[in-house]
N, C-alpha and C positions, 0 to 999 in steps of 0.2 A: 357086868359094869351098866350102869344107868345109861338107856337109850335118850336123844332127844327127840322130841317132837315138833315137828312144823305148824301143823293147825289140825292133823287127824291121830288116829287111835296108832298109827304105826310112827316109829321113829327112826331116827337115820343120822351116822356118824359120817368121819373120814378116817383114814390112816394110809399108810404108806406109800410114795409115788408109784406108777407103773404106768404102762400105758398098753393097751389092748388094739385089736382091731376091730374092725367092724363087727358091730354084735345088734342093732338094729332089726326086729322082726316083724314082718308084716301079719297083723292081725285079723283085720276083716275091713272090707269095703262095702258102705252101704248098697245093698243089692235090690232094694224095693223098686229101683224105678224111679224114686224121687229123690232128686239132688240133695246129696247130704254130705256130710263130714266123711273123711276116709280116716280112720285110724289104723296108727303104727303102734305096735307093744315097743317098749324099752328095757328091755332084760340086762344087767351085767352079768355076765358068764359067772356061774357059781355062786351069786349071791340067793338069799333067804328072801329078801324083799329090796325094791328098786323103786324109786320116785324121780319125776322130773319135775323142777321147781319153776325154772325161768328158761325164755329163750329170747335171745336179741335178734335185732333187724338181718345180721350176719350168719342166723340158723344156727350159732352157738347155743348148746343146752349145757345148764348147770341142775346137778339134784343130789341124791344120794343113794345108799343102798348098802345091807347089812350082809355081811358074810356068814358062812358056816360056824365060825366061832362066836357068833353073837355081836363081835364089834361093826359097827355102823362106820361106812366110809361115804365120801363125796366125791362127785368127779366134775369133770368138764369133758363133754362129748361134742367135737369139732371135725366136720368132714368126715365121720365114719371113725374119726381115732377118740379112743376113752383114755383121759388123764385123770390121776387120781390127786385130790389138793390134801396139804397137810397142814395146820399149822404146826410149827416145832414144838415139839415139847409137849403136844397135847395129847391126854387121852383119848382125845374123839373130834372130829370136827364136820360140822354139815356146811355145804354149799347151797345157798338160796337164792340169789341174785347176781344177775349180770347185765352190764351195760353194754354200749355198742364198740365201747372201746377196750372189753374185755376186763373190766374191774369186776371183782368179786366180791360179794359180801355171805357174811354166814355167821356160823356159831362154834365154839370148840368149848370143850369140856377139859378142865385144869386137874390137876392131881389131887386136890379136894374135893371133886366132884362139881364145880361151881360153873354153871354157864357163861360164856362172856361172847359178845360180837366181835366179827374182826372185817377188816378192808384188805383185799388181796389186790395190790395195784403194780403190775410190772414188773411181779416176784417179791414183792416185800409185804409182808404181813404187820397189819396195825389193830391193835385191839380196841374196840370201841364200848365203852361203857359209861352211862350217863353218871354224873358224881352221886354217890350216896345208894348206888344200886346195889342189890345183892343177885341179881341175876340178869341179862343181857341176851335177846338174838337180834339180830340183824338180820332184815329180811328180802329187802330189794334196795336197788341203787339205779338211778337214771343217768342219761347222760350226761348231765349238769354237776354229777359227782352228790348230789342228794340222797340219803341214806334214810330210810324208815325201819322202824323194827318196834319191840315191846322193851320194857324194862319192868322189874319188881322194886319197890322202895322197902325201907326198913320197916314199913307196916305191915308188908304182904301185899298190897294193892298193884295191880298191873296195869300199867300206863302205855300207851302207844309215843313213840318220839319220832321226830326230825332231826336228823344231821345236818348240818351245812356248814361249811367254812369254819369248822372248831368249836360250832355252838349247837348244844342241845336245845330242842323245844317239844315240850311234852304236849301230848295231843290226846284229848278229853272230851269226847261230848258231852253236852249238858247232861247233869244227874247220871253221869256210867259210874259204875262200881268194878268194872273190867274194861280195859280196853287195848288194843292191838292195833297198830299201823301195819300194813302188809303188802301194800305194792304203791308205787310212784311211777306216774309218766313223765314225759319230755316236758312237759306244761307246770309239773309239780302238784299236778291233782292226786290225792291221797285216797286208797280204800283201805278198809279194813272192818273189824268188828267190835262191837261193844254190849255191853249188858247192863240194862237199866229199869227194872231188871231182866225183862226179857232178853232174848238174845236177837240181834240185827247186826246186818251190814251197813257200812256208813259209805259216803263218798264226801271227801272234804275239798271243794274246790272254792277258789277266791275266798278265802276265810269262813265259808259257811258249809256246815252240817247235811246233808241229805240223806236220809235213811234210805238203804236200801233192801226191801222183804220180797222176797218170791211171793208170788200171790198164791194165798190160803197155808203158806208154811210156818209150823210154828218157829222155824230159827233158820238164818241166813248168814253166810261169811259171803263177804267180799274179798275175793284173795290178789286180782289181779287188775290192770288197766293199761291201754295200749295208747297210744299216740292220740288214736280217733274218740277215746274216750268209752270205748268196748270194754265192757268190765264182763271178769269171770268170777266165779266162785262156787259156792256149795249150798244147799238147803238139805232142811230134812224133812220128808213127809209125814202123812199121820202114824204111819207103821214106823216110824224112826229110820228108814232109809236115807242116806244119804245119795244126793245125787247133783251132777253137775250142772252150771247153766252158763248161757251167753246171754247179756242185757246188751241192746243198743238202741238205737231209735224206735226200731220196730218191736220194742218189748223184750220179754224173755223167753227164751228157747231152752230147754232141758239138752242136757249132752252126756250121755251115757256111752260109753264103747259096750258093743256087744257081749251079754253073757256077765256083765258087773255086777256086784252087789255093793259095791261101794264105789263113789267117784267123787274127785274134787280136782276139778281144773283150776290151775294156779298162776299160770303166766301164759301172755299173750302177748304177740310183738305187732308191729305195725301191717304185717303183711296178714295179720288174721290167724297166725299159727298158733296153735293153744298145745301147751303143756302142762302135767299133772300126773295121777295116778289112781289107780282102781285096784279093787278087789276082785278077783275071781270066785266063782263058786265053790273054790277050795281055801279061800281065805287069804290066796297068797297076794302079794302087792305087786304091781308093775307101774311102771312108769307108761307114760303114752304120749306121742304125737296126734295131732287133730289136726288136718287139713281140709277145709271149706273150699268146694270149686267156685271160682268167680262167679 
Protein backbone atom coordinates (compact mmCIF):
# COMPACT_ATOMS: atom_id res chain seq x y z
CA UNK A 1 0.00 0.00 0.00
CA UNK A 2 1.14 3.50 -0.81
CA UNK A 3 2.58 5.50 2.08
CA UNK A 4 1.78 9.18 2.36
CA UNK A 5 4.64 11.53 3.20
CA UNK A 6 4.42 14.82 5.04
CA UNK A 7 7.74 16.43 4.19
CA UNK A 8 10.46 13.82 4.63
CA UNK A 9 11.42 10.49 3.08
CA UNK A 10 9.32 8.48 5.53
CA UNK A 11 5.54 8.36 5.25
CA UNK A 12 2.77 7.40 7.65
CA UNK A 13 -0.98 6.83 7.73
CA UNK A 14 -3.77 5.81 10.17
CA UNK A 15 -5.98 2.79 10.74
CA UNK A 16 -8.18 1.27 13.54
CA UNK A 17 -8.99 2.97 16.84
CA UNK A 18 -7.24 1.78 19.97
CA UNK A 19 -5.93 3.21 23.20
CA UNK A 20 -2.54 2.33 24.66
CA UNK A 21 -0.83 3.29 27.85
CA UNK A 22 2.08 5.67 28.24
CA UNK A 23 4.81 5.01 25.68
CA UNK A 24 7.05 8.06 25.81
CA UNK A 25 10.64 7.08 26.52
CA UNK A 26 13.45 9.42 27.57
CA UNK A 27 16.16 9.72 24.95
CA UNK A 28 18.87 11.97 26.32
CA UNK A 29 19.26 15.21 28.18
CA UNK A 30 21.91 17.71 27.16
CA UNK A 31 24.85 16.90 29.41
CA UNK A 32 27.45 19.28 28.07
CA UNK A 33 27.08 21.66 31.00
CA UNK A 34 25.55 24.21 28.66
CA UNK A 35 21.83 24.88 28.96
CA UNK A 36 20.14 23.26 26.00
CA UNK A 37 17.06 21.29 24.98
CA UNK A 38 16.08 17.99 26.57
CA UNK A 39 14.94 15.47 23.98
CA UNK A 40 12.35 12.76 24.62
CA UNK A 41 11.78 10.00 22.09
CA UNK A 42 8.20 9.15 21.10
CA UNK A 43 7.77 5.61 19.82
CA UNK A 44 4.46 3.76 19.37
CA UNK A 45 4.81 0.17 20.66
CA UNK A 46 5.29 -2.27 17.78
CA UNK A 47 5.69 0.48 15.20
CA UNK A 48 8.43 0.39 12.58
CA UNK A 49 8.45 4.20 12.29
CA UNK A 50 6.97 7.03 14.37
CA UNK A 51 6.67 10.78 13.72
CA UNK A 52 5.30 13.57 15.91
CA UNK A 53 3.83 16.39 13.82
CA UNK A 54 2.27 19.07 16.07
CA UNK A 55 1.82 20.01 19.71
CA UNK A 56 -0.82 22.42 20.99
CA UNK A 57 -0.67 24.63 24.08
CA UNK A 58 -2.36 21.89 26.15
CA UNK A 59 0.53 19.54 25.36
CA UNK A 60 -1.56 17.29 23.09
CA UNK A 61 0.55 15.77 20.31
CA UNK A 62 -0.54 14.37 16.96
CA UNK A 63 1.58 12.29 14.65
CA UNK A 64 1.80 9.06 12.74
CA UNK A 65 3.35 5.62 12.73
CA UNK A 66 3.77 2.57 10.50
CA UNK A 67 2.98 -0.91 11.79
CA UNK A 68 4.80 -4.17 11.07
CA UNK A 69 2.46 -4.91 8.17
CA UNK A 70 3.41 -1.70 6.36
CA UNK A 71 0.18 0.18 7.12
CA UNK A 72 0.57 3.70 8.41
CA UNK A 73 -1.53 5.05 11.26
CA UNK A 74 -1.89 8.38 13.02
CA UNK A 75 -2.30 9.15 16.68
CA UNK A 76 -3.32 11.63 19.32
CA UNK A 77 -1.15 11.54 22.45
CA UNK A 78 -2.86 13.19 25.42
CA UNK A 79 -1.53 12.91 28.98
CA UNK A 80 0.33 9.71 28.13
CA UNK A 81 -2.66 8.04 26.46
CA UNK A 82 -2.42 7.18 22.77
CA UNK A 83 -5.54 7.12 20.57
CA UNK A 84 -5.57 6.13 16.91
CA UNK A 85 -7.59 8.27 14.48
CA UNK A 86 -9.24 6.90 11.32
CA UNK A 87 -11.26 8.50 8.58
CA UNK A 88 -14.12 5.97 8.13
CA UNK A 89 -13.60 3.74 5.10
CA UNK A 90 -10.13 5.11 4.33
CA UNK A 91 -7.22 2.89 3.36
CA UNK A 92 -5.05 5.04 5.62
CA UNK A 93 -5.06 8.36 7.44
CA UNK A 94 -2.33 10.70 8.70
CA UNK A 95 -2.80 13.24 11.50
CA UNK A 96 -0.70 16.36 10.90
CA UNK A 97 -2.09 19.33 12.88
CA UNK A 98 -4.04 20.11 16.07
CA UNK A 99 -5.29 23.35 17.64
CA UNK A 100 -6.05 24.17 21.28
CA UNK A 101 -9.67 23.03 20.88
CA UNK A 102 -8.50 19.59 19.79
CA UNK A 103 -9.55 19.93 16.14
CA UNK A 104 -7.24 17.77 14.02
CA UNK A 105 -6.33 17.99 10.34
CA UNK A 106 -4.46 15.60 8.10
CA UNK A 107 -4.75 13.39 5.05
CA UNK A 108 -6.47 10.14 4.15
CA UNK A 109 -6.10 7.70 1.29
CA UNK A 110 -9.23 6.51 -0.50
CA UNK A 111 -9.73 3.09 -2.11
CA UNK A 112 -8.44 4.43 -5.45
CA UNK A 113 -5.19 5.60 -3.84
CA UNK A 114 -6.00 9.33 -3.94
CA UNK A 115 -5.01 11.59 -1.04
CA UNK A 116 -7.59 13.94 0.47
CA UNK A 117 -7.33 16.45 3.28
CA UNK A 118 -9.58 16.14 6.31
CA UNK A 119 -10.75 17.97 9.41
CA UNK A 120 -11.77 16.03 12.53
CA UNK A 121 -13.75 18.26 14.89
CA UNK A 122 -15.76 16.94 17.84
CA UNK A 123 -15.50 13.45 16.38
CA UNK A 124 -16.87 14.43 12.96
CA UNK A 125 -14.73 14.07 9.82
CA UNK A 126 -15.00 16.52 6.91
CA UNK A 127 -13.11 16.16 3.62
CA UNK A 128 -11.04 19.16 2.54
CA UNK A 129 -10.26 19.29 -1.19
CA UNK A 130 -9.81 22.51 -3.19
CA UNK A 131 -11.98 22.53 -6.36
CA UNK A 132 -10.22 20.81 -9.27
CA UNK A 133 -7.49 19.28 -7.10
CA UNK A 134 -6.15 15.79 -7.80
CA UNK A 135 -4.38 15.41 -4.44
CA UNK A 136 -4.71 17.33 -1.15
CA UNK A 137 -2.92 17.29 2.21
CA UNK A 138 -4.05 19.43 5.17
CA UNK A 139 -1.03 20.19 7.36
CA UNK A 140 -2.02 22.55 10.17
CA UNK A 141 -4.93 24.33 11.87
CA UNK A 142 -4.86 27.33 14.21
CA UNK A 143 -7.21 28.39 16.98
CA UNK A 144 -9.31 30.46 14.53
CA UNK A 145 -9.98 27.33 12.47
CA UNK A 146 -7.78 28.43 9.56
CA UNK A 147 -6.30 25.43 7.77
CA UNK A 148 -3.22 25.28 5.54
CA UNK A 149 -1.87 22.59 3.26
CA UNK A 150 -1.05 21.83 -0.33
CA UNK A 151 -2.90 20.53 -3.38
CA UNK A 152 -2.00 19.35 -6.87
CA UNK A 153 -3.92 20.82 -9.80
CA UNK A 154 -4.97 19.15 -13.04
CA UNK A 155 -1.63 20.12 -14.61
CA UNK A 156 0.36 18.39 -11.88
CA UNK A 157 1.55 21.61 -10.19
CA UNK A 158 1.65 21.75 -6.38
CA UNK A 159 0.24 24.85 -4.66
CA UNK A 160 -0.17 25.88 -1.06
CA UNK A 161 -3.61 26.78 0.23
CA UNK A 162 -5.42 28.52 3.07
CA UNK A 163 -8.93 27.28 3.91
CA UNK A 164 -11.06 29.65 5.98
CA UNK A 165 -14.83 29.74 6.47
CA UNK A 166 -15.42 27.52 3.46
CA UNK A 167 -13.19 29.51 1.11
CA UNK A 168 -9.92 28.26 -0.44
CA UNK A 169 -7.12 30.72 -1.20
CA UNK A 170 -4.11 29.56 -3.24
CA UNK A 171 -0.68 30.43 -1.84
CA UNK A 172 2.22 30.76 -4.31
CA UNK A 173 5.27 32.98 -3.74
CA UNK A 174 6.17 34.97 -6.89
CA UNK A 175 7.95 32.80 -9.46
CA UNK A 176 7.25 29.56 -7.58
CA UNK A 177 6.87 26.30 -9.49
CA UNK A 178 6.10 24.28 -6.33
CA UNK A 179 4.63 25.51 -3.03
CA UNK A 180 3.51 24.03 0.28
CA UNK A 181 1.77 25.89 3.11
CA UNK A 182 2.81 23.83 6.13
CA UNK A 183 2.30 25.76 9.38
CA UNK A 184 0.02 28.55 10.66
CA UNK A 185 -0.04 30.36 14.00
CA UNK A 186 -2.82 32.10 15.93
CA UNK A 187 -2.21 35.40 14.11
CA UNK A 188 -2.57 33.75 10.70
CA UNK A 189 1.14 33.91 9.82
CA UNK A 190 1.98 31.01 7.48
CA UNK A 191 5.24 29.15 6.87
CA UNK A 192 6.13 26.62 4.20
CA UNK A 193 8.49 25.97 1.31
CA UNK A 194 8.71 26.71 -2.39
CA UNK A 195 10.90 26.18 -5.45
CA UNK A 196 11.74 29.03 -7.82
CA UNK A 197 13.66 27.00 -9.02
CA UNK A 198 15.96 26.57 -5.96
CA UNK A 199 14.37 25.41 -2.70
CA UNK A 200 13.56 27.88 0.11
CA UNK A 201 11.42 28.24 3.18
CA UNK A 202 9.10 31.20 3.51
CA UNK A 203 7.07 33.22 5.98
CA UNK A 204 3.83 34.81 4.77
CA UNK A 205 2.82 37.66 7.11
CA UNK A 206 0.52 40.61 6.49
CA UNK A 207 0.27 39.60 2.84
CA UNK A 208 4.04 39.68 2.22
CA UNK A 209 6.41 36.77 1.57
CA UNK A 210 9.73 36.64 3.44
CA UNK A 211 12.26 34.00 2.38
CA UNK A 212 13.60 31.76 5.18
CA UNK A 213 17.04 30.31 4.39
CA UNK A 214 19.40 28.72 6.92
CA UNK A 215 22.78 30.42 6.39
CA UNK A 216 24.91 28.53 3.87
CA UNK A 217 22.36 25.77 3.31
CA UNK A 218 21.45 24.77 -0.26
CA UNK A 219 17.83 24.09 0.77
CA UNK A 220 15.56 25.05 3.68
CA UNK A 221 12.01 24.12 4.72
CA UNK A 222 10.02 26.18 7.26
CA UNK A 223 7.61 23.70 8.87
CA UNK A 224 6.06 25.28 11.97
CA UNK A 225 5.49 28.66 13.62
CA UNK A 226 4.54 29.58 17.19
CA UNK A 227 2.36 32.39 18.52
CA UNK A 228 5.58 34.32 19.19
CA UNK A 229 6.62 33.79 15.52
CA UNK A 230 9.44 31.38 16.40
CA UNK A 231 9.93 29.14 13.35
CA UNK A 232 11.07 25.52 13.23
CA UNK A 233 12.10 23.53 10.20
CA UNK A 234 14.89 21.68 8.52
CA UNK A 235 17.83 22.41 6.24
CA UNK A 236 20.25 20.41 4.12
CA UNK A 237 23.99 20.79 4.64
CA UNK A 238 26.73 20.43 2.03
CA UNK A 239 26.87 16.64 2.57
CA UNK A 240 23.10 16.40 1.96
CA UNK A 241 22.27 15.64 5.60
CA UNK A 242 19.00 17.03 7.01
CA UNK A 243 19.24 19.02 10.26
CA UNK A 244 16.56 20.69 12.33
CA UNK A 245 16.57 24.37 13.22
CA UNK A 246 14.83 26.96 15.35
CA UNK A 247 14.69 30.57 14.13
CA UNK A 248 13.79 33.45 16.44
CA UNK A 249 14.90 37.02 17.07
CA UNK A 250 18.33 35.67 18.02
CA UNK A 251 18.81 34.03 14.62
CA UNK A 252 19.09 30.35 13.65
CA UNK A 253 19.99 27.47 15.99
CA UNK A 254 20.53 23.89 14.84
CA UNK A 255 18.34 21.34 16.64
CA UNK A 256 19.40 17.68 16.33
CA UNK A 257 18.68 14.88 18.84
CA UNK A 258 21.88 13.08 19.93
CA UNK A 259 22.87 10.36 17.47
CA UNK A 260 20.46 11.44 14.75
CA UNK A 261 21.33 11.23 11.05
CA UNK A 262 18.19 13.06 9.88
CA UNK A 263 16.08 15.57 11.81
CA UNK A 264 12.93 17.57 11.06
CA UNK A 265 11.27 19.64 13.79
CA UNK A 266 7.69 20.19 12.60
CA UNK A 267 5.60 21.79 15.34
CA UNK A 268 6.17 24.35 18.10
CA UNK A 269 3.66 25.62 20.66
CA UNK A 270 3.47 28.87 22.61
CA UNK A 271 5.54 27.35 25.44
CA UNK A 272 8.39 26.63 23.04
CA UNK A 273 7.88 22.85 23.13
CA UNK A 274 8.95 21.34 19.81
CA UNK A 275 7.93 18.06 18.18
CA UNK A 276 9.15 16.34 15.06
CA UNK A 277 11.02 13.24 13.98
CA UNK A 278 14.57 11.95 13.54
CA UNK A 279 16.32 8.91 12.16
CA UNK A 280 18.84 7.03 14.27
CA UNK A 281 22.04 5.43 12.99
CA UNK A 282 20.07 2.33 11.95
CA UNK A 283 17.72 4.42 9.84
CA UNK A 284 14.72 3.97 12.17
CA UNK A 285 12.37 6.95 12.33
CA UNK A 286 11.37 8.15 15.83
CA UNK A 287 9.23 11.01 17.01
CA UNK A 288 10.63 13.47 19.52
CA UNK A 289 9.67 16.18 21.97
CA UNK A 290 12.28 18.87 22.67
CA UNK A 291 11.98 21.15 25.68
CA UNK A 292 14.32 24.09 26.20
CA UNK A 293 14.92 25.34 29.77
CA UNK A 294 13.48 28.83 30.40
